[in-house]
MIZA-979101 format. One record per residue: y, z, x of N, C-alpha, C, O, CB in turn; residue in one letter. Coordinates in steps of 0.001 Angstrom, whole numbers, plus 524288, in hexadecimal, padded with zeros to 5 digits. Each point is the difference from the previous one (the first is absolute). Glycine has a CB too. Layout:
% MIZA-979101
mitor n.y = Y n.z = Z n.x = X ca.y = Y ca.z = Z ca.x = X c.y = Y c.z = Z c.x = X o.y = Y o.z = Z o.x = X cb.y = Y cb.z = Z cb.x = X code = A
...
END
This chain:
% MIZA-979101
mitor n.y = 7FABC n.z = 7FF57 n.x = 80403 ca.y = 805C0 ca.z = 7FFCC ca.x = 7FA95 c.y = 80425 c.z = 80147 c.x = 8044C o.y = 7FF6F o.z = 8034E o.x = 80371 cb.y = 7FC8C cb.z = 801A7 cb.x = 7F1A5 code = M
mitor n.y = 80801 n.z = 7F81C n.x = 80A3B ca.y = 8043A ca.z = 7FF36 ca.x = 803DB c.y = 804C0 c.z = 802DB c.x = 7FDF7 o.y = 8004A o.z = 8019F o.x = 7FB7B cb.y = 7FC32 cb.z = 7F583 cb.x = 8077D code = G
mitor n.y = 807D3 n.z = 8097C n.x = 80127 ca.y = 8043E ca.z = 803F1 ca.x = 7FDD9 c.y = 804E7 c.z = 7FCC0 c.x = 7FD44 o.y = 8016D o.z = 7FBA8 o.x = 80180 cb.y = 7FC14 cb.z = 80B6F cb.x = 8066D code = Y
mitor n.y = 803E6 n.z = 7FAA8 n.x = 7F57C ca.y = 804D4 ca.z = 7FCE5 ca.x = 7FCD7 c.y = 80474 c.z = 80203 c.x = 80068 o.y = 80037 o.z = 80487 o.x = 7FE64 cb.y = 7FAE8 cb.z = 7F901 cb.x = 7FBAD code = R
mitor n.y = 80814 n.z = 80101 n.x = 8074D ca.y = 80536 ca.z = 800E2 ca.x = 8023D c.y = 80350 c.z = 80214 c.x = 7FB79 o.y = 7FF0E o.z = 7FE67 o.x = 7FB90 cb.y = 80017 cb.z = 7FA46 cb.x = 80B82 code = R
mitor n.y = 80588 n.z = 80B90 n.x = 7F9F7 ca.y = 8024E ca.z = 8020A ca.x = 7FC04 c.y = 8044A c.z = 7FC19 c.x = 7FF74 o.y = 80352 o.z = 7FE32 o.x = 802F9 cb.y = 7F9DE cb.z = 80B57 cb.x = 7FE40 code = P
mitor n.y = 80138 n.z = 7F5AC n.x = 7F8B2 ca.y = 8053D ca.z = 7FBB4 ca.x = 7FC7C c.y = 803F9 c.z = 801E2 c.x = 7FD4E o.y = 7FF23 o.z = 803C6 o.x = 7FD27 cb.y = 7FB02 cb.z = 7F6DE cb.x = 800FD code = V
mitor n.y = 80C24 n.z = 802B8 n.x = 80236 ca.y = 80343 ca.z = 804DF ca.x = 7FDE6 c.y = 7FF9A c.z = 7FEB5 c.x = 7F99A o.y = 80081 o.z = 7FB9C o.x = 7FE1B cb.y = 80705 cb.z = 805E8 cb.x = 80AE6 code = P
mitor n.y = 7F7A1 n.z = 8027A n.x = 7F499 ca.y = 7FFD0 ca.z = 7FF58 ca.x = 7F9C1 c.y = 80363 c.z = 80022 c.x = 7FDD1 o.y = 7FF5C o.z = 80119 o.x = 7FB5D cb.y = 7FAFA cb.z = 8018A cb.x = 80420 code = Q
mitor n.y = 80A2D n.z = 7FC8F n.x = 80206 ca.y = 80486 ca.z = 7FDF5 ca.x = 7FC7D c.y = 802BD c.z = 7FBC3 c.x = 80125 o.y = 80413 o.z = 7FEA3 o.x = 7FDD7 cb.y = 7FCD8 cb.z = 808F1 cb.x = 8006C code = K
mitor n.y = 7FC93 n.z = 7F5FD n.x = 805A3 ca.y = 80192 ca.z = 7FB94 ca.x = 801F6 c.y = 7FF67 c.z = 7FBB3 c.x = 7FB60 o.y = 8042B o.z = 7FD9C o.x = 7FFCE cb.y = 7F957 cb.z = 80599 cb.x = 809D7 code = L
mitor n.y = 7FF50 n.z = 7FB12 n.x = 7F2F4 ca.y = 800CB ca.z = 7FC32 ca.x = 7FD03 c.y = 80541 c.z = 80235 c.x = 7FAA9 o.y = 8022F o.z = 7FC91 o.x = 7FD71 cb.y = 7F22A cb.z = 7FF95 cb.x = 805D8 code = P
mitor n.y = 80C9A n.z = 80807 n.x = 7FC0C ca.y = 8043E ca.z = 8015E ca.x = 7FC01 c.y = 804E0 c.z = 7FE80 c.x = 803EE o.y = 8037D o.z = 7FD68 o.x = 7FDF2 cb.y = 7F782 cb.z = 80B13 cb.x = 7FBAE code = A
mitor n.y = 80584 n.z = 7F8A1 n.x = 80AD7 ca.y = 80517 ca.z = 7FF96 ca.x = 802E4 c.y = 801EB c.z = 7F91C c.x = 80058 o.y = 80474 o.z = 7FE44 o.x = 7FF7B cb.y = 7F889 cb.z = 80B8D cb.x = 806BF code = K
mitor n.y = 7FDCF n.z = 7F30D n.x = 7FADC ca.y = 80100 ca.z = 7FB75 ca.x = 80091 c.y = 801C0 c.z = 7FCC2 c.x = 7F987 o.y = 8037E o.z = 7FCB7 o.x = 7FF9C cb.y = 7F5B7 cb.z = 80495 cb.x = 809FC code = L
mitor n.y = 803EB n.z = 80059 n.x = 7F28D ca.y = 802E2 ca.z = 7FF66 ca.x = 7FB1F c.y = 805A3 c.z = 8024E c.x = 7FF13 o.y = 803A0 o.z = 7FE40 o.x = 7FD5F cb.y = 7F392 cb.z = 8018F cb.x = 7FFC9 code = L
mitor n.y = 8087E n.z = 803CE n.x = 80540 ca.y = 80637 ca.z = 8020F ca.x = 7FF78 c.y = 80407 c.z = 7FD08 c.x = 8015C o.y = 8040D o.z = 7FF4D o.x = 7FD82 cb.y = 7F918 cb.z = 80806 cb.x = 80416 code = A
mitor n.y = 8014C n.z = 7F66E n.x = 8039F ca.y = 80404 ca.z = 7FDA1 ca.x = 8030A c.y = 7FF70 c.z = 7F99C c.x = 7FC68 o.y = 8045E o.z = 7FDFC o.x = 80025 cb.y = 7FA9D cb.z = 8089D cb.x = 80B25 code = I
mitor n.y = 7FE0D n.z = 7F6B2 n.x = 7F26B ca.y = 7FFC1 ca.z = 7FC10 ca.x = 7FE0A c.y = 802BA c.z = 800B3 c.x = 7FB24 o.y = 8026D o.z = 7FC1A o.x = 7FE92 cb.y = 7F62E cb.z = 80190 cb.x = 8063B code = R
mitor n.y = 8079F n.z = 80611 n.x = 7F870 ca.y = 80275 ca.z = 800C5 ca.x = 7F9C7 c.y = 8070E c.z = 8018D c.x = 8023F o.y = 803F1 o.z = 7FE74 o.x = 7FDBA cb.y = 7F0E4 cb.z = 806F8 cb.x = 7FB86 code = E
mitor n.y = 80B0C n.z = 7FDDA n.x = 80B87 ca.y = 805A2 ca.z = 7FFB6 ca.x = 7FF45 c.y = 80291 c.z = 7FAB6 c.x = 80321 o.y = 80495 o.z = 8000F o.x = 80175 cb.y = 7FB60 cb.z = 80AD5 cb.x = 7FDA5 code = A
mitor n.y = 7FD8B n.z = 7F1D5 n.x = 80185 ca.y = 8034E ca.z = 7FB67 ca.x = 8018C c.y = 7FF13 c.z = 7FA83 c.x = 7FA77 o.y = 80124 o.z = 7FB57 o.x = 7FFA5 cb.y = 7FD1A cb.z = 807FD cb.x = 80D1B code = F
mitor n.y = 7FEC4 n.z = 80130 n.x = 7EF5C ca.y = 7FFAE ca.z = 7FC55 ca.x = 7FA66 c.y = 7FD36 c.z = 7FB5F c.x = 80163 o.y = 800AA o.z = 7FBFD o.x = 7FD6F cb.y = 80815 cb.z = 806AA cb.x = 7FE8F code = G
mitor n.y = 7F397 n.z = 7FD85 n.x = 8088C ca.y = 7FDFF ca.z = 7FACA ca.x = 80082 c.y = 7F9C6 c.z = 7FF35 c.x = 7FCE7 o.y = 7FD98 o.z = 803F4 o.x = 7FEB0 cb.y = 80865 cb.z = 7FBB4 cb.x = 80AFA code = A
mitor n.y = 7F83B n.z = 7FC18 n.x = 7F58F ca.y = 7F9EE ca.z = 7FEA7 ca.x = 7FED4 c.y = 7FDCE c.z = 800DA c.x = 803DC o.y = 80256 o.z = 8012F o.x = 80409 cb.y = 7FE3A cb.z = 7F8DD cb.x = 7F690 code = S
mitor n.y = 7FAAB n.z = 80591 n.x = 80515 ca.y = 7FAF4 ca.z = 7FFEF ca.x = 8049C c.y = 80117 c.z = 7FA4A c.x = 80411 o.y = 7FF39 o.z = 7FFD0 o.x = 804BD cb.y = 7F858 cb.z = 80523 cb.x = 7F34D code = Q
mitor n.y = 80A58 n.z = 7F6DB n.x = 804A7 ca.y = 7FFD9 ca.z = 7FC0D ca.x = 8011A c.y = 80470 c.z = 7FFB3 c.x = 8047A o.y = 7FF5A o.z = 7FE35 o.x = 8046A cb.y = 7FC50 cb.z = 7FF30 cb.x = 7F2B2 code = V
mitor n.y = 8087A n.z = 80480 n.x = 8070C ca.y = 804DE ca.z = 80075 ca.x = 80257 c.y = 800F6 c.z = 803A3 c.x = 804DE o.y = 802F7 o.z = 7FF1A o.x = 803AD cb.y = 7FF42 cb.z = 7FEC2 cb.x = 7F393 code = H
mitor n.y = 7FA90 n.z = 8068B n.x = 807FA ca.y = 7FF1A ca.z = 80245 ca.x = 8044D c.y = 7FC6D c.z = 7FE5F c.x = 80426 o.y = 8012C o.z = 80049 o.x = 804A8 cb.y = 8015E cb.z = 80540 cb.x = 7F5F7 code = M
mitor n.y = 7F928 n.z = 7F8C7 n.x = 803B2 ca.y = 7FDDF ca.z = 7FAD0 ca.x = 803FF c.y = 802FE c.z = 7FD97 c.x = 8038A o.y = 7FF57 o.z = 7FFF2 o.x = 804C3 cb.y = 7FC24 cb.z = 7FDE9 cb.x = 7F4F8 code = A
mitor n.y = 80885 n.z = 7FFBC n.x = 80354 ca.y = 8042A ca.z = 7FA97 ca.x = 801AD c.y = 802F6 c.z = 8048C c.x = 80549 o.y = 7FF7A o.z = 7FECB o.x = 8049F cb.y = 803BA cb.z = 7F9AA cb.x = 7EEF9 code = R
mitor n.y = 7FF5F n.z = 80BEC n.x = 80B05 ca.y = 8021B ca.z = 802DB ca.x = 8020B c.y = 7FD86 c.z = 8025D c.x = 80690 o.y = 80227 o.z = 8008D o.x = 80443 cb.y = 800C9 cb.z = 80040 cb.x = 7F0FD code = A
mitor n.y = 7F7DE n.z = 80014 n.x = 808E7 ca.y = 7FDC5 ca.z = 80292 ca.x = 80365 c.y = 7FE1B c.z = 7FB4A c.x = 80572 o.y = 80017 o.z = 80083 o.x = 804C7 cb.y = 7FD17 cb.z = 8075A cb.x = 7F278 code = L
mitor n.y = 80168 n.z = 7F432 n.x = 805AA ca.y = 7FFB1 ca.z = 7F9F5 ca.x = 803F4 c.y = 80445 c.z = 7FF2D c.x = 80311 o.y = 7FFA0 o.z = 7FD4C o.x = 803F5 cb.y = 7FBE6 cb.z = 7FDE3 cb.x = 7F5AE code = N
mitor n.y = 808FC n.z = 80708 n.x = 804E7 ca.y = 8051B ca.z = 7FD47 ca.x = 801F6 c.y = 80111 c.z = 804B8 c.x = 8057A o.y = 800CF o.z = 7FEC1 o.x = 80493 cb.y = 8040E cb.z = 7FC4A cb.x = 7F013 code = F
mitor n.y = 7FADF n.z = 809AE n.x = 8097C ca.y = 7FF9B ca.z = 80517 ca.x = 8034B c.y = 7FBFA c.z = 7FE42 c.x = 80554 o.y = 801B0 o.z = 80059 o.x = 8047E cb.y = 7FF62 cb.z = 806E3 cb.x = 7F204 code = K
mitor n.y = 7F923 n.z = 7F6C4 n.x = 8083E ca.y = 7FBF3 ca.z = 8019E ca.x = 80332 c.y = 7FD33 c.z = 7FA36 c.x = 7FECA o.y = 7FF2E o.z = 7FE6E o.x = 7FB88 cb.y = 8005D cb.z = 80D7A cb.x = 803FA code = Q
mitor n.y = 7FF5C n.z = 7F1B3 n.x = 8046C ca.y = 7FCB6 ca.z = 7FA78 ca.x = 80029 c.y = 7FBAB c.z = 7FFFA c.x = 80306 o.y = 7FE9E o.z = 7FC0F o.x = 80262 cb.y = 808AE cb.z = 7FF74 cb.x = 7FC9D code = T
mitor n.y = 7F5DD n.z = 80983 n.x = 8012D ca.y = 7FAF4 ca.z = 7FFC4 ca.x = 80355 c.y = 7FBD1 c.z = 7FEBB c.x = 7FCC1 o.y = 7FBD9 o.z = 7FEB5 o.x = 8020E cb.y = 806FE cb.z = 807A3 cb.x = 80407 code = A
mitor n.y = 7FDA9 n.z = 7F9D9 n.x = 7F43F ca.y = 7FCA4 ca.z = 7FC3E ca.x = 7FC8C c.y = 801FD c.z = 7FF03 c.x = 7FA8D o.y = 804AF o.z = 8011A o.x = 7FFF2 cb.y = 7F3CC cb.z = 8020C cb.x = 804E0 code = F
mitor n.y = 805D4 n.z = 7FB29 n.x = 7F660 ca.y = 80229 ca.z = 7FDD9 ca.x = 7FC71 c.y = 7FF01 c.z = 80509 c.x = 7FC65 o.y = 7FB93 o.z = 801D9 o.x = 7FFAA cb.y = 80359 cb.z = 7F37B cb.x = 80291 code = K
mitor n.y = 80638 n.z = 80D46 n.x = 7FA8B ca.y = 7FE38 ca.z = 80326 ca.x = 7FC7C c.y = 8004F c.z = 7FD57 c.x = 7FABE o.y = 802C0 o.z = 7FC49 o.x = 7FEAC cb.y = 7FFA0 cb.z = 80B28 cb.x = 806DE code = M
mitor n.y = 7F8EC n.z = 7FC4C n.x = 7F6CD ca.y = 8003E ca.z = 7FD49 ca.x = 7FB57 c.y = 80179 c.z = 803B1 c.x = 7FB6F o.y = 80020 o.z = 804AB o.x = 80125 cb.y = 7F953 cb.z = 7F4F6 cb.x = 80284 code = T
mitor n.y = 80775 n.z = 8054A n.x = 7F856 ca.y = 80006 ca.z = 8037D ca.x = 7FC45 c.y = 7FC2D c.z = 802C3 c.x = 7FE22 o.y = 8009B o.z = 804A0 o.x = 7FED4 cb.y = 804BB cb.z = 7F6F8 cb.x = 7FFED code = A
mitor n.y = 7F5C9 n.z = 801B0 n.x = 800AF ca.y = 7FB60 ca.z = 80377 ca.x = 7FFED c.y = 7FEDB c.z = 8046C c.x = 804D6 o.y = 7FD3A o.z = 803DD o.x = 7FF4E cb.y = 7FF5C cb.z = 7F3F1 cb.x = 7FBA9 code = A
mitor n.y = 805D6 n.z = 80708 n.x = 809AB ca.y = 7FE41 ca.z = 803EA ca.x = 803D7 c.y = 804A5 c.z = 80440 c.x = 7FF6D o.y = 7FF55 o.z = 80412 o.x = 80277 cb.y = 7FB49 cb.z = 7F519 cb.x = 8046D code = R
mitor n.y = 809AE n.z = 80662 n.x = 7F659 ca.y = 80495 ca.z = 80374 ca.x = 7FF22 c.y = 7FD21 c.z = 803E6 c.x = 7FAFB o.y = 80022 o.z = 804CA o.x = 80072 cb.y = 808FA cb.z = 7F35E cb.x = 802A6 code = I
mitor n.y = 7F498 n.z = 80588 n.x = 7F8AD ca.y = 7FCE5 ca.z = 80336 ca.x = 7FD30 c.y = 7FBE2 c.z = 802DA c.x = 800AF o.y = 7FE66 o.z = 80370 o.x = 7FD0C cb.y = 804A6 cb.z = 7F7F3 cb.x = 7FFA7 code = W
mitor n.y = 7FA85 n.z = 802BE n.x = 808A6 ca.y = 7FB3C ca.z = 803B6 ca.x = 8028F c.y = 80289 c.z = 803CC c.x = 801CD o.y = 7FE44 o.z = 8046C o.x = 7FF43 cb.y = 7FB92 cb.z = 7F596 cb.x = 80386 code = E
mitor n.y = 80AEA n.z = 80540 n.x = 80008 ca.y = 801F9 ca.z = 8048A ca.x = 8024A c.y = 80116 c.z = 803BB c.x = 7FD3F o.y = 7FE5C o.z = 80477 o.x = 800B2 cb.y = 8043A cb.z = 7F730 cb.x = 8047E code = Y
mitor n.y = 8019D n.z = 8024B n.x = 7F5D4 ca.y = 801E4 ca.z = 80547 ca.x = 7FD10 c.y = 7FAE7 c.z = 80292 c.x = 7FDF1 o.y = 7FFE2 o.z = 804BC o.x = 7FF2B cb.y = 8098B cb.z = 7F77E cb.x = 7FD98 code = E
mitor n.y = 7F329 n.z = 8013F n.x = 80293 ca.y = 7FBD2 ca.z = 802C1 ca.x = 7FC33 c.y = 7FB21 c.z = 802C5 c.x = 80356 o.y = 7FBEB o.z = 80181 o.x = 7FDF3 cb.y = 80646 cb.z = 7F6F4 cb.x = 7FA7C code = Q
mitor n.y = 7FF07 n.z = 807E9 n.x = 80D04 ca.y = 7FC82 ca.z = 802E3 ca.x = 803D4 c.y = 7FB3C c.z = 7FDE7 c.x = 80042 o.y = 7FC7F o.z = 80349 o.x = 8003E cb.y = 8078D cb.z = 8042D cb.x = 7FE65 code = G
mitor n.y = 7FA60 n.z = 7F34C n.x = 80165 ca.y = 7FC6C ca.z = 7FC89 ca.x = 7FFA5 c.y = 7FFA0 c.z = 7FE38 c.x = 80664 o.y = 7FBE4 o.z = 7FF66 o.x = 8026B cb.y = 8060D cb.z = 7FDF2 cb.x = 7F2C6 code = K
mitor n.y = 802F9 n.z = 80208 n.x = 80CBA ca.y = 7FFD9 ca.z = 7FE06 ca.x = 80632 c.y = 80429 c.z = 8020F c.x = 80255 o.y = 80435 o.z = 7FF6E o.x = 7FDBE cb.y = 7F7E4 cb.z = 7F861 cb.x = 80100 code = R
mitor n.y = 803CD n.z = 80AAB n.x = 80598 ca.y = 80454 ca.z = 802C0 ca.x = 803DF c.y = 8030D c.z = 7FAA1 c.x = 8042A o.y = 7FE2B o.z = 7FD2E o.x = 80370 cb.y = 7FAC6 cb.z = 80D94 cb.x = 7FD12 code = E
mitor n.y = 80C48 n.z = 7F5B3 n.x = 7FD23 ca.y = 802B5 ca.z = 7FB7A ca.x = 8040E c.y = 7FE42 c.z = 800E7 c.x = 8065D o.y = 7FD38 o.z = 80386 o.x = 801B9 cb.y = 80BD6 cb.z = 7FC24 cb.x = 7F796 code = P
mitor n.y = 7F92D n.z = 7FC8A n.x = 80940 ca.y = 7FEA5 ca.z = 8015B ca.x = 80635 c.y = 805D5 c.z = 80222 c.x = 80283 o.y = 80412 o.z = 7FF48 o.x = 7FD8B cb.y = 7F3A3 cb.z = 7F84D cb.x = 803B9 code = N
mitor n.y = 8083D n.z = 80A25 n.x = 8020B ca.y = 80513 ca.z = 80123 ca.x = 80297 c.y = 8038A c.z = 7FD94 c.x = 80045 o.y = 8047A o.z = 80185 o.x = 7FF1F cb.y = 7F7F8 cb.z = 801B2 cb.x = 8045F code = L
mitor n.y = 801FB n.z = 7F7AB n.x = 7FE09 ca.y = 804ED ca.z = 7FA17 ca.x = 7FF63 c.y = 803B3 c.z = 801CE c.x = 7F8F0 o.y = 804A3 o.z = 80090 o.x = 7FEDA cb.y = 7F212 cb.z = 7F472 cb.x = 80717 code = L
mitor n.y = 80406 n.z = 80B5B n.x = 7F6D1 ca.y = 80201 ca.z = 8004D ca.x = 7FAAA c.y = 80345 c.z = 803C2 c.x = 7FDEE o.y = 8039F o.z = 7FF5B o.x = 7FCE7 cb.y = 7F595 cb.z = 7FD02 cb.x = 80247 code = V
mitor n.y = 804BE n.z = 808CE n.x = 80363 ca.y = 803AE ca.z = 80530 ca.x = 7FF0E c.y = 80526 c.z = 7FF93 c.x = 801CE o.y = 803A0 o.z = 8018D o.x = 7FD3F cb.y = 7F533 cb.z = 803C5 cb.x = 803A8 code = L
mitor n.y = 8082C n.z = 7F809 n.x = 80504 ca.y = 803B4 ca.z = 7FF10 ca.x = 800B7 c.y = 804BE c.z = 7FC29 c.x = 7FD92 o.y = 8049E o.z = 80150 o.x = 7FFC6 cb.y = 7F56E cb.z = 8023A cb.x = 805D5 code = L
mitor n.y = 8042C n.z = 7F845 n.x = 7F8ED ca.y = 8023A ca.z = 7FC19 ca.x = 7FE21 c.y = 802B2 c.z = 803C9 c.x = 7F926 o.y = 8045F o.z = 7FF72 o.x = 7FE14 cb.y = 7F3B2 cb.z = 7F6FB cb.x = 80895 code = A
mitor n.y = 80489 n.z = 80C3E n.x = 7F7C4 ca.y = 801FA ca.z = 802F3 ca.x = 7FAE8 c.y = 80364 c.z = 80306 c.x = 80163 o.y = 80424 o.z = 80028 o.x = 7FD90 cb.y = 7F4D9 cb.z = 7FFD8 cb.x = 7FE02 code = Y
mitor n.y = 8062D n.z = 802F7 n.x = 8086B ca.y = 8034E ca.z = 804E8 ca.x = 8023C c.y = 806C5 c.z = 7FC26 c.x = 8003E o.y = 8040A o.z = 80131 o.x = 7FDAD cb.y = 7F1F3 cb.z = 80564 cb.x = 80A12 code = G
mitor n.y = 8093E n.z = 7F5A2 n.x = 7FB37 ca.y = 80512 ca.z = 7FDE5 ca.x = 8021A c.y = 802BF c.z = 7FD5C c.x = 7FABA o.y = 804A1 o.z = 800B5 o.x = 7FEEB cb.y = 7F789 cb.z = 7FD51 cb.x = 80B88 code = R
mitor n.y = 80065 n.z = 7FEF1 n.x = 7F28B ca.y = 802D0 ca.z = 7FF50 ca.x = 7FA75 c.y = 8022F c.z = 803A3 c.x = 7FC35 o.y = 803E8 o.z = 7FEF3 o.x = 7FD67 cb.y = 7F6EF cb.z = 7FB44 cb.x = 8038B code = L
mitor n.y = 80276 n.z = 80A5E n.x = 7FEB6 ca.y = 801BC ca.z = 8054A ca.x = 7FD96 c.y = 80308 c.z = 8020A c.x = 802C9 o.y = 80134 o.z = 80466 o.x = 7FE79 cb.y = 7F82E cb.z = 7FD47 cb.x = 7FDBA code = A
mitor n.y = 809B7 n.z = 7FC3C n.x = 809B5 ca.y = 80276 ca.z = 80486 ca.x = 8036C c.y = 7FE3B c.z = 805E6 c.x = 80054 o.y = 80348 o.z = 80382 o.x = 80035 cb.y = 803A4 cb.z = 7F700 cb.x = 7FDDF code = D
mitor n.y = 7F3A1 n.z = 8067F n.x = 801F6 ca.y = 7FED4 ca.z = 804C5 ca.x = 800C8 c.y = 7FB57 c.z = 800DA c.x = 80450 o.y = 7FC38 o.z = 7FD1B o.x = 800AB cb.y = 80754 cb.z = 80416 cb.x = 7F5F8 code = V
mitor n.y = 7FD6C n.z = 80276 n.x = 80B7E ca.y = 7FC30 ca.z = 8013E ca.x = 8058F c.y = 7F8EF c.z = 7FF21 c.x = 7FE1E o.y = 7FF5C o.z = 8019E o.x = 7FB85 cb.y = 808FC cb.z = 8075D cb.x = 808BB code = P
mitor n.y = 7F411 n.z = 7F584 n.x = 7FD7F ca.y = 7FB66 ca.z = 7FEBF ca.x = 7FF93 c.y = 7FD43 c.z = 8043E c.x = 7FF22 o.y = 7FC52 o.z = 7FF82 o.x = 7FCF2 cb.y = 804DA cb.z = 7F9AA cb.x = 80794 code = V
mitor n.y = 7FFCA n.z = 80C0A n.x = 7FDD3 ca.y = 7FF5A ca.z = 804A6 ca.x = 7FF7D c.y = 7FF75 c.z = 80261 c.x = 7FA73 o.y = 7FC9B o.z = 802D2 o.x = 7FE16 cb.y = 80788 cb.z = 7FCA7 cb.x = 80A07 code = E
mitor n.y = 80067 n.z = 7FE6E n.x = 7F5E8 ca.y = 80152 ca.z = 80188 ca.x = 7FA59 c.y = 7FA9B c.z = 7FC5F c.x = 7FB33 o.y = 7FE98 o.z = 80181 o.x = 7FBA8 cb.y = 80EA2 cb.z = 7FF76 cb.x = 80801 code = Q
mitor n.y = 7F195 n.z = 7FBD8 n.x = 7FE4E ca.y = 7FC0F ca.z = 7FD1F ca.x = 7FE3E c.y = 7F9F7 c.z = 80123 c.x = 800B2 o.y = 7FC5A o.z = 7FEB2 o.x = 7FD27 cb.y = 80AB5 cb.z = 7FBEE cb.x = 8040A code = L
mitor n.y = 7F8F4 n.z = 8080A n.x = 8032F ca.y = 7FA2F ca.z = 80297 ca.x = 801AF c.y = 7FE41 c.z = 805D7 c.x = 7FE40 o.y = 7FC4D o.z = 80164 o.x = 7FD42 cb.y = 8053A cb.z = 7F90B cb.x = 80ACA code = I
mitor n.y = 8030A n.z = 808F3 n.x = 7FAE4 ca.y = 7FEEF ca.z = 8045A ca.x = 7FED7 c.y = 80074 c.z = 80289 c.x = 7FA4D o.y = 8045F o.z = 8002E o.x = 7FE02 cb.y = 7FD97 cb.z = 7FF5F cb.x = 80AD0 code = D
mitor n.y = 7FA0B n.z = 80244 n.x = 7F4AD ca.y = 7FE72 ca.z = 80105 ca.x = 7FBDC c.y = 804FD c.z = 805FD c.x = 7FCF7 o.y = 80173 o.z = 800B9 o.x = 7FB78 cb.y = 7F2C0 cb.z = 7FA6B cb.x = 80902 code = D
mitor n.y = 80CEC n.z = 807B2 n.x = 8002F ca.y = 802C7 ca.z = 80311 ca.x = 7FEBF c.y = 80648 c.z = 7FFF2 c.x = 8013C o.y = 802AA o.z = 803EF o.x = 800BA cb.y = 7F4AF cb.z = 7FF93 cb.x = 7FF8E code = Q
mitor n.y = 80A55 n.z = 7F787 n.x = 7FFCA ca.y = 80475 ca.z = 7FE33 ca.x = 80123 c.y = 801BC c.z = 7FCD0 c.x = 7FABB o.y = 7FC74 o.z = 7FCEC o.x = 7FEF6 cb.y = 80173 cb.z = 8032C cb.x = 80B73 code = V
mitor n.y = 80534 n.z = 7FFA1 n.x = 7F2D7 ca.y = 80129 ca.z = 7FE43 ca.x = 7FAA2 c.y = 8038A c.z = 7FA9E c.x = 80147 o.y = 80261 o.z = 8001C o.x = 8042E cb.y = 7FD79 cb.z = 80A41 cb.x = 7F6D2 code = E
mitor n.y = 80094 n.z = 7F1F2 n.x = 80274 ca.y = 80059 ca.z = 7FAA3 ca.x = 8012F c.y = 806E9 c.z = 8005F c.x = 7FD68 o.y = 8010E o.z = 80127 o.x = 7FB74 cb.y = 7F27D cb.z = 7F9E1 cb.x = 803AA code = L
mitor n.y = 8111A n.z = 80373 n.x = 805D5 ca.y = 8055A ca.z = 80052 ca.x = 7FCAA c.y = 801C3 c.z = 7FAA3 c.x = 800B4 o.y = 800CB o.z = 7FD45 o.x = 803E0 cb.y = 8022B cb.z = 80C9D cb.x = 7FD83 code = A
mitor n.y = 7FD48 n.z = 7F5AE n.x = 7FB7D ca.y = 80328 ca.z = 7F8E2 ca.x = 7FE5B c.y = 803D2 c.z = 80129 c.x = 7FFAA o.y = 8036B o.z = 7FCC7 o.x = 7FEFB cb.y = 7F7D9 cb.z = 7FE2B cb.x = 7FC01 code = L
END
Protein backbone atom coordinates (compact mmCIF):
# COMPACT_ATOMS: atom_id res chain seq x y z
CA UNK A 1 0.00 0.00 0.00
CA UNK A 2 1.40 3.39 -0.98
CA UNK A 3 1.63 6.60 0.94
CA UNK A 4 -0.92 9.26 0.05
CA UNK A 5 0.39 12.78 0.39
CA UNK A 6 -1.67 15.41 2.20
CA UNK A 7 -4.00 17.51 0.05
CA UNK A 8 -5.36 20.96 0.99
CA UNK A 9 -9.04 20.35 1.79
CA UNK A 10 -10.15 23.95 1.20
CA UNK A 11 -8.38 24.37 -2.14
CA UNK A 12 -11.40 23.52 -4.34
CA UNK A 13 -13.58 26.08 -2.52
CA UNK A 14 -10.86 28.72 -2.77
CA UNK A 15 -10.48 28.17 -6.52
CA UNK A 16 -14.26 28.44 -6.94
CA UNK A 17 -14.27 31.64 -4.84
CA UNK A 18 -11.65 33.19 -7.11
CA UNK A 19 -13.69 32.40 -10.22
CA UNK A 20 -16.88 33.73 -8.63
CA UNK A 21 -15.11 36.90 -7.47
CA UNK A 22 -14.30 37.60 -11.11
CA UNK A 23 -17.85 36.75 -12.17
CA UNK A 24 -16.34 34.39 -14.72
CA UNK A 25 -17.70 31.19 -16.19
CA UNK A 26 -15.49 28.11 -16.22
CA UNK A 27 -14.82 28.79 -19.92
CA UNK A 28 -13.71 32.35 -19.18
CA UNK A 29 -11.55 31.19 -16.28
CA UNK A 30 -9.85 28.61 -18.50
CA UNK A 31 -9.10 31.34 -21.05
CA UNK A 32 -7.72 33.66 -18.37
CA UNK A 33 -5.46 30.91 -16.99
CA UNK A 34 -4.27 30.00 -20.49
CA UNK A 35 -3.22 33.61 -20.88
CA UNK A 36 -1.35 33.58 -17.54
CA UNK A 37 0.44 30.26 -17.95
CA UNK A 38 1.04 28.46 -21.21
CA UNK A 39 2.61 25.16 -20.08
CA UNK A 40 -0.50 23.29 -21.24
CA UNK A 41 -4.02 23.96 -22.49
CA UNK A 42 -6.55 24.68 -19.74
CA UNK A 43 -10.19 23.70 -20.35
CA UNK A 44 -13.51 24.44 -18.65
CA UNK A 45 -13.77 20.75 -17.76
CA UNK A 46 -10.43 20.93 -15.96
CA UNK A 47 -11.60 24.01 -14.02
CA UNK A 48 -14.68 22.05 -12.95
CA UNK A 49 -12.49 19.14 -11.79
CA UNK A 50 -10.37 21.50 -9.69
CA UNK A 51 -13.43 23.15 -8.13
CA UNK A 52 -15.03 19.79 -7.34
CA UNK A 53 -11.86 18.35 -5.82
CA UNK A 54 -11.67 15.66 -8.50
CA UNK A 55 -8.18 16.83 -9.51
CA UNK A 56 -5.50 18.86 -7.83
CA UNK A 57 -3.87 21.60 -9.92
CA UNK A 58 -0.14 21.48 -10.43
CA UNK A 59 2.12 24.19 -9.03
CA UNK A 60 2.17 26.25 -12.23
CA UNK A 61 -1.62 26.34 -12.31
CA UNK A 62 -1.74 27.41 -8.64
CA UNK A 63 0.78 30.12 -9.45
CA UNK A 64 -1.41 31.31 -12.34
CA UNK A 65 -4.49 31.39 -10.06
CA UNK A 66 -2.54 33.36 -7.46
CA UNK A 67 -1.27 35.87 -9.98
CA UNK A 68 -4.68 36.24 -11.58
CA UNK A 69 -6.34 36.90 -8.20
CA UNK A 70 -3.35 38.85 -6.86
CA UNK A 71 -3.04 36.62 -3.79
CA UNK A 72 -0.01 34.72 -2.48
CA UNK A 73 -0.04 31.02 -3.36
CA UNK A 74 0.20 30.34 0.40
CA UNK A 75 -3.39 31.58 0.74
CA UNK A 76 -4.50 28.95 -1.77
CA UNK A 77 -2.54 26.05 -0.31
CA UNK A 78 -2.75 26.56 3.47
CA UNK A 79 -6.11 25.49 4.92
CA UNK A 80 -5.35 27.58 8.03
CA UNK A 81 -5.21 30.79 5.97
CA UNK A 82 -8.39 32.43 4.71
CA UNK A 83 -8.54 33.63 1.12
CA UNK A 84 -8.44 37.43 0.99
CA UNK A 85 -9.79 38.69 -2.31
